[in-house]
Structures are given as C-alpha cells and as structure tokens.
SEKOLTOR-836695 format. One line per 4 residues: number of its first residue (from 1); their letters; for each residue z, x, y of N, C-alpha, C. Coordinates in steps of 0.001 Angstrom, whole numbers, plus 500000, padded with zeros to 6 digits. Layout:
% SEKOLTOR-836695
NUM	a	Z:X:Y:Z:X:Y:Z:X:Y; ...
END
This chain:
% SEKOLTOR-836695
1	mnef	042144:444699:530332:042819:444693:531733:044188:445377:531719; 044960:445237:530537:046333:445654:530506:046334:447222:530567; 045220:447927:530079:045308:449286:530089:045274:449979:531517; 044850:449092:532545:044905:449522:533876:046226:449332:534518
5	lwve	047152:448538:533836:048491:448426:534433:049467:449604:534000; 050105:450235:534949:050885:451367:534549:052042:450921:533635; 052601:449697:533777:053627:449295:532843:053207:449253:531435; 051803:449004:531162:051364:448945:529779:050842:450387:529410
9	kyrp	050216:451093:530352:049598:452395:530032:050720:453367:529601; 051898:453193:530293:052939:454198:530114:054292:453558:529433; 053958:452452:528779:055023:451867:528098:055552:452689:526926; 056794:453010:526853:057282:453845:525637:056961:453254:524274
13	qiia	056570:454136:523359:056162:453691:521977:057212:453786:520994; 058295:454685:521330:059413:454868:520390:060636:454706:521197; 061840:454334:520461:062969:454094:521030:063591:455433:521805; 063281:456529:521386:063720:457728:521954:063292:457864:523496
17	dvil	062146:457288:523732:061503:457327:525068:061901:456280:525975; 062656:455245:525453:063047:454091:526278:064283:454536:527150; 064244:454224:528447:065371:454574:529360:066435:453470:529316; 067542:453738:528625:068655:452830:528437:069957:453598:528310
21	pshi	071100:452893:528589:072334:453608:528359:072406:454082:526948; 073061:455204:526790:073142:455799:525396:073695:454910:524317; 074700:454086:524672:075333:453307:523572:074455:452230:523187; 073537:451656:524043:072641:450583:523700:071383:451208:522912
25	katf	070973:452395:523336:069856:453074:522671:070339:453391:521228; 071583:453747:521077:072084:454179:519746:071994:453036:518754; 072268:451808:519323:072109:450691:518413:070735:450520:517831; 069750:450717:518650:068352:450661:518179:067934:451829:517289
29	ediv	068443:452959:517695:068216:454127:516722:068720:453973:515489; 069911:453402:515278:070498:453070:514001:069638:452057:513220; 069027:451159:513864:068092:450168:513165:067002:450969:512661; 066356:451817:513474:065234:452640:512979:065569:453484:511728
33	ngge	066817:454168:511877:067154:455107:510873:067481:454298:509513; 068001:453085:509733:068283:452216:508530:067182:451631:507921; 066071:451517:508682:064912:450925:508119:064867:449369:507820; 065799:448826:508420:065919:447346:508172:066032:446594:509519
37	lhnm	065233:445574:509707:065307:444850:510963:065701:443412:510679; 066761:442922:511398:067224:441646:511382:066740:440726:512601; 066974:439525:512468:066667:438580:513586:067597:438955:514769; 066946:439237:516033:067694:439701:517129:067383:438861:518370
41	lltg	068322:438714:519208:068207:438163:520560:068570:439233:521634; 067550:439696:522351:067780:440791:523385:067923:440050:524688; 069052:440216:525339:069240:439555:526560:069629:440512:527708; 069167:440168:528957:069499:440979:530097:068508:440742:531266
45	tagl	068776:441240:532462:067959:440878:533488:066513:441480:533355; 065526:440987:534234:064188:441350:534035:063950:442821:534293; 063024:443386:533596:062540:444769:533758:063330:445888:533083; 064265:445507:532292:065167:446567:531701:064555:447202:530366
49	gktt	063561:446562:529768:062912:447124:528620:063181:446349:527401; 063424:445087:527441:063630:444279:526181:062446:444159:525359; 061296:443854:526058:060078:443764:525244:059553:445151:524720; 059752:446113:525564:059427:447450:525234:060165:447900:523941
53	vaka	061478:447551:523906:062243:447898:522693:061819:447175:521468; 061479:445924:521659:061071:445099:520486:059805:445676:519911; 058817:445939:520775:057598:446580:520285:057783:448026:519739; 058598:448777:520305:058923:450154:519731:059614:450087:518431
57	lcne	060514:449074:518128:061009:449049:516802:059998:448614:515761; 059140:447813:516202:058043:447516:515128:057058:448644:514921; 056830:449438:516024:055947:450576:515859:056695:451666:514906; 058044:451867:515098:058688:452967:514388:058872:452520:513010
61	ldld	059116:451208:512656:059308:450702:511405:058008:450284:510617; 056871:450539:511394:055541:450323:510839:055365:448847:510446; 055795:447901:511325:055678:446497:510989:054630:445790:511784; 053888:444926:511271:053057:444049:511968:053817:443117:512850
65	ylli	053398:442802:514025:054063:441965:514837:053059:441052:515621; 053645:439900:515971:052981:438868:516985:053728:438693:518114; 053221:438832:519288:053895:438664:520538:053495:437285:521229; 054438:436513:521312:054254:435148:522025:055127:435147:523322
69	ngse	054495:434637:524415:055180:434503:525685:055633:433074:525764; 056989:432889:525854:057648:431547:525838:057283:430836:527113; 057110:431588:528190:056744:430782:529471:055321:430244:529558; 054425:430947:528719:052977:430474:528708:052608:429748:527547
73	egni	053259:429911:526374:052873:429367:525082:054078:428628:524449; 054833:427980:525222:056110:427455:524902:056131:426017:524219; 054957:425481:524021:055083:424070:523345:055253:424294:521835; 055722:423129:521269:056061:423278:519805:054887:423522:518952
77	dtlr	053802:422839:519221:052531:422972:518411:051944:424314:518448; 051937:424846:519660:051414:426226:519762:052206:427258:518993; 053546:427110:519160:054525:427982:518372:054334:427742:516876; 054299:426578:516366:054178:426431:514976:052812:426982:514478
81	nkik	051792:426653:515164:050415:427085:514669:050332:428639:514661; 050735:429227:515767:050604:430721:515882:051493:431347:514814; 052739:430889:514647:053655:431547:513770:053263:431246:512190; 052831:430076:512041:052367:429720:510675:051204:430507:510232
85	qfas	050214:430657:511140:049023:431386:510854:049307:432991:510630; 050148:433409:511507:050656:434843:511278:051369:435118:510050; 052345:434239:509742:053209:434344:508634:052545:434131:507320; 051425:433366:507334:050795:433008:505943:049908:434087:505457
89	tvsl	049707:435163:506259:048815:436210:505782:049675:437409:505323; 049091:438248:504485:049854:439395:503923:049841:440547:505005; 050976:441139:505101:051066:442313:506132:050255:443455:505570; 049456:444061:506566:048692:445210:506110:049517:446396:505821
93	qggy	050754:446362:506372:051707:447462:506118:052626:447258:504947; 052532:446029:504374:053433:445705:503285:054749:445172:503877; 055565:444446:503140:056826:443946:503703:056714:442857:504521; 057783:442625:505407:057761:441498:506287:057041:441707:507670
97	kvvi	056873:440698:508363:056207:440735:509717:057293:440396:510667; 056948:440610:512011:057833:440318:513035:057218:439450:514097; 057946:438401:514543:057416:437530:515604:058356:437853:516931; 057720:438425:517927:058421:438809:519166:058197:437563:520127
101	ldea	059314:436915:520398:059145:435725:521341:059745:436057:522639; 058794:436444:523525:059267:436926:524884:059639:435701:525805; 060657:435953:526561:061127:434910:527569:061401:433614:526834; 062230:433755:525789:062611:432577:524925:063390:431564:525816
105	dyln	064014:431970:526843:064823:431085:527653:064015:430114:528375; 062682:430285:528441:061705:429269:529045:061524:428064:528076; 061785:428222:526782:061615:427132:525874:062598:425908:526120; 062045:424738:525946:062788:423581:526097:064013:423557:525188
109	pqst	065264:423488:525673:066482:423525:524831:066631:422315:523964; 065989:421114:524400:066203:419943:523701:065169:419640:522582; 064032:420388:522698:062968:420159:521707:062441:421426:521129; 061964:422356:521793:061238:423509:521348:062242:424554:520819
113	qpal	063383:424704:521351:064372:425615:520764:064876:425116:519409; 065286:423920:519250:065679:423469:517957:064547:423633:516930; 063251:423371:517361:062147:423634:516446:062001:425011:516043; 062179:425942:516977:062273:427414:516734:063192:427715:515641
117	rgfi	064400:427123:515731:065428:427345:514775:064867:427020:513353; 064194:425899:513268:063504:425565:511944:062434:426513:511545; 061637:427054:512413:060611:427992:512129:061279:429293:511497; 062401:429664:512170:063116:430889:511662:063550:430810:510223
121	eefs	064075:429508:509898:064542:429315:508543:063341:429159:507529; 062289:428462:508085:061103:428187:507211:060403:429502:506896; 060251:430412:507762:059490:431647:507510:060416:432906:507219; 061635:432611:506953:062544:433721:506684:062227:434726:505587
125	gncr	061430:434177:504637:061005:435089:503451:060007:436084:503900; 059327:435778:505047:058191:436735:505214:058324:437246:506752; 059150:436745:507575:059085:437144:509046:060621:437411:509551; 060758:438329:510493:061926:438441:511292:061422:438015:512697
129	filt	062513:437675:513453:062245:437164:514827:063075:437935:515862; 062416:438441:516835:063006:439135:518033:062818:438285:519259; 063848:437659:519825:063711:436850:520997:064207:437614:522134; 063526:437586:523325:064036:438116:524479:064281:437062:525558
133	cnfk	065328:437263:526464:065612:436270:527499:066353:437061:528606; 066183:436440:529751:066902:436826:530949:068344:436236:531024; 068432:435002:530482:069713:434208:530659:069993:433701:529284; 071077:434276:528620:071322:433885:527258:072027:432568:527258
137	nrii	072598:432089:528338:073146:430739:528373:072157:429647:528235; 070897:430026:528405:069812:429038:528279:069255:428963:526798; 069909:429771:525980:069510:429766:524564:070544:428966:523838; 070072:427991:522925:071098:427146:522211:071806:427907:521239
141	eplh	072985:427475:520946:073924:428151:520047:073404:428421:518645; 072644:427410:518037:072053:427634:516672:071123:428812:516654; 070505:429280:517776:069658:430390:517783:070511:431616:517965; 071603:431594:518705:072477:432636:518851:073065:433051:517450
145	srcs	073428:431999:516654:074064:432171:515345:073190:432802:514336; 071834:432635:514540:070893:433105:513625:070371:434516:513985; 070887:435052:515096:070331:436410:515595:071601:437305:515819; 071307:438611:515769:072173:439618:516330:071891:439754:517795
149	vief	072949:439317:518657:072804:439319:520088:073081:440649:520610; 072066:441283:521359:072323:442550:522005:072042:442473:523403; 073080:442717:524266:073024:442562:525657:072631:443937:526350; 071695:443880:527264:071264:444964:528057:071984:445015:529308
153	niak	073290:445415:529164:074126:445491:530323:074251:447036:530754; 074059:447175:532099:074065:448613:532643:075258:448691:533466; 076357:449432:533022:077555:449634:533839:077274:450566:534941; 078152:450500:536070:077977:451430:537096:077913:452904:536740
157	kdmp	078821:453347:535693:078893:454684:535330:077581:455179:534567; 076754:454135:534034:075585:454500:533347:074398:454765:534306; 074503:454385:535575:073339:454378:536519:072899:455832:536890; 073828:456807:537210:073215:458069:537585:072298:458763:536561
161	plls	072739:458855:535278:071713:459424:534289:070443:458598:534172; 070592:457254:534240:069372:456463:534096:068438:456602:535233; 069032:456666:536518:068215:456958:537656:067471:458271:537591; 068173:459288:537174:067667:460567:536975:066453:460573:536045
165	dfmk	066691:459865:534840:065563:459741:533790:064350:459067:534407; 064680:457941:535068:063571:457179:535623:062805:457944:536681; 063528:458661:537468:062835:459440:538499:061867:460488:537935; 062311:461138:536866:061479:462110:536088:060289:461293:535469
169	rvey	060451:460119:535028:059402:459376:534402:058370:458984:535434; 058841:458519:536597:057928:458135:537674:057135:459253:538236; 057785:460342:538340:057054:461583:538868:055975:461998:537770; 056300:461948:536592:055364:462303:535632:054125:461317:535685
173	ilka	054355:460074:535869:053256:459052:536011:052444:459309:537229; 053117:459583:538385:052313:459777:539610:051451:460989:539519; 052061:462072:538908:051222:463332:538693:050075:463099:537855; 050324:462262:536748:049178:462000:535809:048083:461186:536472
177	egie	048428:460410:537408:047478:459543:537993:046842:460241:539290; 047342:461426:539619:046835:462086:540741:047202:461549:542115; 048459:460949:542168:048973:460366:543366:049979:461326:544058; 049636:461590:545348:050606:462339:546162:051825:461365:546628
181	ydpq	052904:462100:546666:054137:461241:546989:055142:462069:547657; 056072:461272:548322:057242:461774:548993:058431:461476:548022; 059135:462494:547361:060124:462204:546498:061220:461312:546992; 061547:461444:548269:062700:460692:548808:062276:459166:548863
185	viad	060951:458983:549173:060505:457555:549201:060581:456991:547712; 060230:457730:546814:060283:457214:545310:061733:456944:545076; 062688:457854:545360:063997:457725:545059:064534:456321:545805; 064126:456140:547051:064577:454934:547753:064040:453707:547146
189	limk	062752:453771:546679:062204:452521:546085:062906:452247:544661; 063320:453245:543959:063965:453054:542682:065336:452417:542987; 066009:452905:543957:067350:452454:544386:067308:450919:544770; 066120:450648:545488:065963:449313:546104:065785:448257:544949
193	hmpd	065108:448614:543874:064868:447631:542814:065577:447790:541584; 066412:448872:541474:067077:449063:540272:067972:447849:539831; 068148:447608:538490:067487:448331:537383:066248:447723:536852; 065475:447138:537694:064137:446461:537274:063183:447524:537355
197	wrrv	063029:448390:536199:062125:449439:536134:060641:448891:536183; 060409:447806:535604:059027:447233:535597:058549:447001:537029; 059526:446427:537858:059191:446091:539167:058829:447354:540006; 059547:448470:539796:059274:449731:540397:057987:450230:540141
201	lnel	057604:450197:538871:056213:450678:538464:055192:449872:539062; 055281:448513:539035:054337:447676:539674:054249:447789:541138; 055320:448062:541842:055229:448313:543228:054536:449750:543509; 054881:450660:542765:054300:452007:543006:052714:451896:542784
205	qrys	052266:451218:541697:050883:451106:541491:050174:450396:542596; 050822:449316:543097:050250:448685:544221:050133:449465:545388; 051165:450236:545744:051035:451167:546898:050283:452354:546777; 049825:452740:545527:049182:453996:545266:047625:453890:545479
209	tsgs	047208:452717:545836:045619:452579:545929:045118:453592:546984; 045883:453943:547976:045415:454864:549002:045402:456309:548534; 046000:456553:547363:046010:457915:546872:047324:458691:547205; 048230:458028:548040:049414:458720:548325:050527:457656:548636
213	idtg	051796:458017:548464:052924:457108:548625:053808:457855:549609; 054027:457182:550791:054925:457857:551767:055847:456757:552378; 056461:457206:553495:057528:456304:554011:056952:454916:554531; 055669:454788:554612:055111:453517:555160:055199:452383:554159
217	ilvs	055638:452638:552910:055776:451541:552035:057099:450874:552030; 058058:451542:552673:059547:451081:552621:059729:450208:553895; 059893:448964:553628:060141:448000:554758:061573:447453:554465; 062459:447703:555446:063859:447129:555299:063815:445808:556054
221	vset	064713:444992:555382:064774:443698:556010:065353:443687:557430; 066105:444782:557751:066642:444891:559083:065510:445145:560090; 064453:445508:559697:063186:445826:560488:062311:444531:560716; 062625:443582:559929:061814:442388:560043:062483:441480:561208
225	sind	061650:440657:561710:062138:439837:562810:062658:438539:562337; 063924:438447:561968:064525:437183:561511:064547:436226:562612; 064684:436694:563851:064650:435904:565000:063330:435049:565172; 062299:435793:564926:060871:435149:564945:060818:434038:563887
229	lmlh	061294:434411:562733:061320:433417:561581:062085:432217:561917; 063209:432329:562490:064135:431186:562799:063463:430193:563905; 062738:430948:564892:062071:430209:565912:060964:429349:565184; 060243:429889:564260:059120:429075:563629:059779:427981:562892
233	ikhk	060935:428139:562204:061617:427092:561552:061999:425979:562469; 062649:426435:563618:063133:425550:564609:062001:424598:565171; 060927:425202:565456:059743:424432:566003:058948:423778:564918; 059341:423912:563638:058669:423350:562562:057156:423751:562427
237	dfkr	057038:425048:562740:055680:425618:562692:055348:426266:561392; 054964:425422:560496:054770:425771:559131:053714:427038:558948; 052674:426892:559759:051644:427904:559611:052151:429225:559950; 052880:429332:561017:053387:430645:561426:054532:431059:560513
241	mrqw	055303:430165:560043:056369:430574:559006:055654:431156:557812; 054684:430516:557345:054007:431017:556142:053440:432342:556332; 052894:432561:557623:052225:433892:557948:053320:434884:558031; 054477:434525:558510:055647:435544:558632:056005:435908:557252
245	vadn	056032:435014:556225:056381:435325:554885:055336:436364:554303; 053983:435998:554445:053061:436860:553978:053097:438288:554608; 053430:438387:555817:053497:439614:556530:054711:440493:556061; 055749:439829:555399:056955:440424:555178:057253:440465:553645
249	mdte	056255:440274:552727:056524:440312:551396:056764:441715:550807; 056519:442679:551591:056995:444027:551082:058500:444156:551099; 059178:443161:551743:060596:443049:551778:061081:442227:550589; 062016:442689:549915:062569:441879:548730:063067:440518:549206
253	pasi	062563:439431:548597:063014:438107:549071:064481:437851:549141; 065203:438481:548047:066676:438344:548104:067279:438902:549382; 066589:439948:549861:067185:440553:551116:067045:439642:552363; 065842:438804:552339:065641:437833:553337:066605:436743:553198
257	frki	066941:436197:552049:067937:435214:551886:069237:435599:552358; 069510:436875:552102:070879:437545:552476:070839:437698:554004; 069842:438124:554577:069882:438193:556022:070093:436917:556770; 069447:435881:556327:069633:434538:556911:071045:434081:556690
261	ydnm	071621:434355:555561:073111:433990:555245:073985:434705:556158; 073748:436051:556269:074662:436937:557140:074603:436448:558607; 073524:435997:559042:073347:435626:560452:073296:434164:560769; 073736:433279:559843:073562:431920:559878:074341:431280:561091
265	ydyi	075445:431898:561471:076257:431355:562613:075534:431584:563944; 074511:432569:563942:073793:432770:565154:072649:431757:565372; 072208:431185:564176:071047:430296:564271:071303:428917:563856; 072359:428564:563046:072343:427202:562466:073439:426419:563139
269	dpks	073157:425131:563240:074175:424276:563705:075337:424221:562753; 076542:424305:563103:077624:424471:562196:077695:423337:561124; 077403:422144:561480:077432:421020:560489:076376:421148:559360; 075471:421978:559582:074311:422183:558637:074528:423465:557734
273	ipql	075642:424234:558025:075853:425497:557291:076120:425219:555729; 076962:424327:555400:077185:424089:553952:075909:423740:553258; 075009:422844:553817:073730:422505:553034:072830:423854:553140; 072820:424638:554151:072027:425831:554167:072493:426796:552974
277	vlil	073809:426964:552814:074281:427796:551748:073819:427440:550401; 073792:426047:550191:073410:425536:548941:071857:425845:548637; 071109:425595:549739:069687:425870:549589:069411:427376:549243; 070068:428215:550119:069854:429641:549789:070278:430079:548418
281	adyq	071422:429559:547955:071850:429906:546637:070966:429484:545620; 070374:428215:545718:069469:427666:544751:068196:428557:544621; 067630:428899:545773:066382:429627:545724:066570:431083:545425; 067745:431669:545788:068136:433005:545339:068133:433177:543743
285	ykna	068784:432038:543154:068776:431920:541806:067412:431934:541154; 066527:431004:541694:065214:430797:541185:064427:432111:541367; 064712:432935:542342:063970:434169:542663:063962:435082:541465; 065049:434911:540622:065202:435923:539477:064139:435760:538484
289	fvad	063592:434528:538301:062622:434289:537213:061336:433617:537543; 061079:433283:538816:059814:432665:539077:058646:433580:539167; 057457:433139:538891:056313:434034:538794:055823:434439:540130; 055963:433532:541159:055462:433782:542507:056481:433805:543477
293	heln	057005:434964:543873:058132:435093:544852:057664:434556:546153; 056595:434748:546596:056056:434259:547946:056202:432877:548014; 055695:432144:547003:055664:430665:547041:057202:430246:546936; 058046:430889:546241:059383:430462:546166:060084:430618:547507
297	lvac	059734:431651:548250:060462:431896:549572:059907:430812:550544; 058580:430582:550493:058080:429570:551339:058687:428174:551100; 058846:427941:549904:059452:426675:549536:060965:426589:550048; 061592:427665:549978:062904:427720:550475:063023:427431:551959
301	ltei	062181:428145:552763:062141:428048:554145:061527:426577:554526; 060673:426013:553748:060251:424784:554085:061407:423691:553914; 062235:423841:552952:063321:422976:552836:064386:423167:553858; 064533:424377:554400:065421:424606:555525:064813:423944:556780
305	magi	063526:424163:557006:062802:423533:558095:062947:422017:558110; 062925:421374:556910:062893:419935:556818:064275:419349:557040; 065433:420109:556580:066705:419510:556550:067843:420152:557288; 067556:421297:557935:068704:422030:558537:068492:422065:560115
309	eik	069578:421848:560829:069544:421856:562286:069557:423334:562803; 068557:423740:563556:068612:425077:564105:069003:424898:565636; 069826:425922:565993:070310:425922:567385:069248:426078:568380
END
C-alpha cells in the first residue's frame, strides 16, 4: 500500500536529497562522513523530515534498522519484544543495528519512557536508537541525556531557499505522475501548509485524482460561512454543524479556530468569551498531533455548542 503514497514513493533516500536548512543538513552529512551513529533525538513540528532523515542515515551508513511507531506500538511489552527480537540477531551488514522510534512523545512518560531508557542501556552493545518527536518537552530528561538532541527549527531567513527547493521537488513529482497543474496554485498550497512538507504531498495526491490541479482546490476560510456555522451551534443543530465541518475540511482547521476567535465578539455572549478562548486554545493545540482533524474540530464545536452562549 505504501508504494502508492507519494510521501513514501518519493521519500529521499540520502541526506543530500532531504530539504532542510543547510546548517541542519550539515550536521547529518558530518555523521555520514564520519561513519559513526550515536543515539539521537530528532525534534520538531510534523512533516519536516525527521523520519526521512533517520532512514536516510541508516541507508547511507548501510545499517539494518527497525522502525517502531510510538503512537501505535507504544506499550512496554511490544517495545521490549520487538527490540529484543531485533537486537538478538546478527546484522546482515555487520556492526550495530538501529531502532528508529517514531513519535516517541506518544509514549507514556511515567512507564514506557523510563522502560525505553532501560532498553537503550540494555542493548547499547548492539543497537543505536533514533527517537523522533514533535514535542521535546514530552520526552523525559533521562532520554534527553542519553541522546544527541537535534532540533529541526526553520528560521524565517531559511524559508525562501527551502520553498524554492520544495517547489522544484513538487513539480518533479507532478510531472512524473502525469498531473497537469497551475504553478501558482502549487505555490499557494505550499505556503498554506509550510513547513509541513508531508501535508503538502498528501494534499496534492488527494487533489490529483482528477488528473489536474487548479484553483478549485484552494479554499480560504474567508470563503466559508462562519455565520452559518454559528447559527448551527446556536440552535444546537449537531447534524448540520457536522455537515458544515465535512463540507469545509479543505480549509485548515487552525484557520477555522482563528476565524471564530477573530469574530467572537460578533457571535458570543461577552461572559462566555473567556471560556471560548480556553476551548479554542485547547483544540488548536490538539490539532497539531491528532490523527483525525475532522473529529477534533467536531469535538471542539460540540463543546462550544454545549457550554457557550451564542448571541
């Protein structure tokens, strides 16, 4: 199935092909040139290429690796069994092996993360560990101290060359897939979701099913009827509210949260505004890492419907 996903089909296999600021890429190029991999914690927002870098390092250093997703396989027994089975066999390439633990910030900090610290020590003779996370403050300090922490931070000055590189990469993919496209639309979509490169590719693949990508795919939150949404919430019409969400999921949920916030004095009873702000902030935060953005948005609007007074 993965070979049909563009994010997998066109995933860079070497560090040189990864789109990152030059100073971050240089760190990984030095690792490849030095031929020695240490335990690492790669941290940064979603879609920047943390997992891609981990795989590319293993490819270039010719190391066997095991990929474990912390959000799906994050219980202690699963981790122990998978790591132990992997570590107990001899590498086909010789030397040590690598465990890539993706989304490590999903692991329970009271139980699973301390156990992981023990696994790192137990298998240190045969394995190196690369952890990835979106939120480094959710990783316990003993794991920080056992890893080289590398932050995928993109400064404002780094964006122009990265956007140019990614635009070229996207155009290459679209041409390879035989998809007609409007360059301005592609540029607008990249700007809308930057720096989440994975999100851009997923969105483009979703929109490409018709064989072309044009202005029809770009929906601005300003074009959506927030007024209709607030009426559904006021009348506690869950069915229509849910349908509104389904009809507007081409709009980034964060933009909808912001639109409600920007216009709250037009719709919300003043005494309910502090509570509304807390609800929006909570679900805006959750939106960064939940698997189902539609469900998260519906949950947010349901909480507003249940507890906020609409004018």
